C-alpha positions as CSV (number, residue, x, y, z in Angstrom):
1,M,85.0,80.3,143.0
2,V,86.3,76.5,142.8
3,Q,85.5,74.1,140.6
4,V,83.6,71.0,142.2
5,T,84.7,68.8,139.5
6,N,86.8,66.0,140.8
7,L,86.0,63.8,137.3
8,Y,86.7,64.9,134.0
9,V,86.4,63.0,130.6
10,S,86.6,64.3,127.4
11,Q,86.5,62.3,123.8
12,K,88.0,63.9,120.8
13,P,85.7,65.1,118.0
14,N,85.1,63.0,115.2
15,P,87.0,65.4,112.4
16,A,83.2,65.0,109.9
17,S,80.6,65.5,112.1
18,G,82.9,67.8,114.8
19,F,80.4,65.4,117.7
20,K,82.0,65.0,121.3
21,T,80.7,64.2,125.0
22,I,82.5,66.2,127.4
23,V,82.1,64.7,131.1
24,A,81.9,66.4,134.2
25,A,81.7,64.5,137.6
26,F,81.5,65.0,141.8
27,N,80.9,63.6,144.7
28,R,79.1,65.2,147.1
29,S,80.0,66.0,149.8
30,A,79.3,63.8,153.4
31,S,75.7,65.5,154.9
32,T,77.0,66.7,158.7
33,G,73.3,69.1,159.0
34,A,70.4,67.6,157.5
35,G,71.1,66.9,154.4
36,F,68.7,67.7,152.0
37,Y,67.9,70.1,149.5
38,D,64.7,72.2,149.0
39,A,63.4,72.9,145.4
40,F,65.3,75.1,143.2
41,D,68.7,73.9,145.6
42,V,72.2,73.9,144.2
43,I,73.7,70.3,144.7
44,S,77.8,70.7,145.0
45,D,80.8,68.8,146.7
46,S,80.8,71.6,148.9
47,T,78.6,73.6,151.4
48,A,81.8,76.1,152.3
49,T,83.1,77.4,148.9
50,A,80.8,78.9,145.8
51,K,81.9,75.7,142.9
52,S,79.8,75.3,139.7
53,L,80.3,72.3,137.3
54,V,83.3,73.2,134.7
55,F,83.4,71.1,131.4
56,L,86.4,71.4,129.7
57,E,87.1,71.3,125.7
58,A,83.6,72.3,125.3
59,G,85.0,74.3,121.7
60,R,84.9,77.9,121.0
61,A,81.8,77.0,119.8
62,G,78.9,74.6,118.7
63,V,75.5,73.7,119.9
64,V,75.2,71.2,123.7
65,R,73.1,69.1,121.6
66,N,71.8,66.3,124.7
67,A,72.4,65.7,128.4
68,Q,72.6,62.6,130.5
69,L,72.7,62.7,134.2
70,A,74.2,59.5,136.5
71,V,73.3,59.5,140.1
72,S,74.7,56.0,142.6
73,E,71.7,56.2,144.7
74,T,67.9,55.6,144.4
75,V,66.9,58.3,143.8
76,T,63.2,59.9,142.9
77,A,64.0,63.8,142.3
78,S,64.1,65.2,139.4
79,F,67.0,68.1,138.7
80,I,68.1,71.3,136.4
81,L,71.3,71.5,135.3
82,Y,71.8,75.4,134.0
83,L,74.7,76.2,131.5
84,F,77.1,79.2,131.3
85,T,79.4,80.3,128.9
86,N,81.1,82.2,131.9
87,E,81.6,81.1,135.4
88,P,78.3,81.7,137.8
89,T,79.0,83.5,140.8
90,N,78.3,82.6,144.5
91,H,76.5,79.3,144.7
92,I,77.0,77.2,147.1
93,D,75.5,73.7,147.9
94,G,72.4,73.9,149.5
95,Q,72.0,77.3,149.2
96,A,69.2,78.0,147.1
97,I,70.0,79.4,143.2
98,A,70.8,83.2,142.7
99,C,71.8,84.2,139.6
100,T,73.4,87.9,139.0
101,T,72.1,89.6,136.3
102,T,75.5,89.2,134.7
103,D,75.5,85.0,135.1
104,S,72.5,85.8,133.4
105,R,74.2,87.2,129.9
106,Y,76.3,83.8,129.9
107,C,73.5,81.8,130.7
108,I,72.9,79.4,127.0
109,G,70.3,77.6,129.1
110,A,68.9,74.7,130.9
111,Y,68.5,70.7,130.7
112,S,65.2,69.0,132.9
113,F,66.3,65.4,134.3
114,G,62.9,64.3,135.4
115,N,62.0,60.8,136.6
116,E,60.0,59.9,133.2
117,N,63.2,60.1,131.2
118,K,65.3,58.0,134.1
119,V,66.5,54.3,134.0
120,Q,68.2,52.4,136.3
121,L,71.0,50.5,135.4
122,S,72.0,48.9,138.9
123,S,70.8,48.3,142.4
124,S,72.8,52.0,143.3
125,L,72.6,54.3,139.9
126,W,70.3,55.6,137.9
127,L,70.6,57.1,134.7
128,Y,68.6,60.3,133.7
129,R,68.3,61.5,129.7
130,A,67.3,65.0,129.6
131,A,64.9,65.5,126.9
132,S,66.1,66.1,123.9
133,R,64.9,69.9,123.9
134,G,66.8,71.9,125.3
135,I,65.2,75.2,127.3
136,V,65.8,79.0,126.5
137,A,64.5,81.9,128.6
138,G,62.4,83.5,126.0
139,A,62.8,81.4,123.3
140,G,60.7,78.2,125.3
141,F,62.5,74.8,124.2
142,L,64.8,74.2,121.2
143,E,64.4,71.3,119.3
144,A,67.9,71.6,118.3
145,G,70.1,72.3,121.4
146,L,72.0,75.1,123.5
147,P,73.8,76.9,120.7
148,F,77.1,78.5,122.0
149,A,80.1,80.9,122.0
150,S,82.5,80.3,124.7
151,P,86.0,81.9,124.6
152,S,87.4,79.7,127.5
153,Q,86.4,77.1,125.5
154,A,84.4,75.7,128.6
155,L,81.0,75.5,129.7
156,F,80.4,76.1,133.4
157,G,77.1,74.0,134.8
158,L,74.8,74.2,138.3
159,L,73.0,71.7,138.8
160,V,69.8,72.5,141.3
161,A,67.5,69.6,142.9
162,E,63.8,70.6,140.8
163,G,61.9,69.5,144.2
164,A,62.5,68.3,148.0
165,Y,65.3,66.6,147.5
166,T,67.2,63.9,150.5
167,P,70.3,62.4,149.0
168,A,72.8,59.7,150.9
169,A,76.0,61.2,152.1
170,S,78.2,60.9,149.5
171,T,76.5,60.8,146.2
172,Q,78.4,60.9,143.2
173,F,76.8,62.8,139.7
174,Q,78.2,62.8,136.7
175,I,76.7,65.1,133.6
176,T,77.5,64.1,130.2
177,L,77.1,66.7,127.4
178,G,77.0,65.8,123.6
179,I,78.3,68.3,121.8
180,E,78.7,68.9,118.2
181,A,81.3,71.8,117.9
182,E,81.0,74.2,115.0
183,D,84.9,74.9,115.3
184,I,86.8,72.2,114.8
185,R,85.1,71.3,110.6
């Protein structure tokens, strides 16, 4: 699988707290077809190649404490970000998310970005703040975030439309994770 990320930023961790931010971003490809997403369709930058978001330098172990999503268009959609410690398979833009049992072993949880936590930063930029709680299957909400152990020191993500969504061509998406890295203290 190929990285969807075409922008990558990492802030050096604070040695005292171990807290850092990492960013993965992409420009959605120009629409060549109907140009809309159904509920639970993957959003990425290629309708031909399976891709996932890559958050480099997450660390060997830690906790994802928060997440935010910036979208470069006026939008009323809601999104879900699924996070993995290993790259998920076969996820193409505009196709329904279909995790395998192997993918599920590496899924640490998800963050939901809804309209209730959205702020307009300019006429064409919206910032979504995920609820401070991460969602984990079988455990419900985790107030303390999403713990992880990643041999590759990277996290992988799939951004999914929570409901029907019609984006503008070349919409920019930027996802920022706040991580408390346990392996640097």
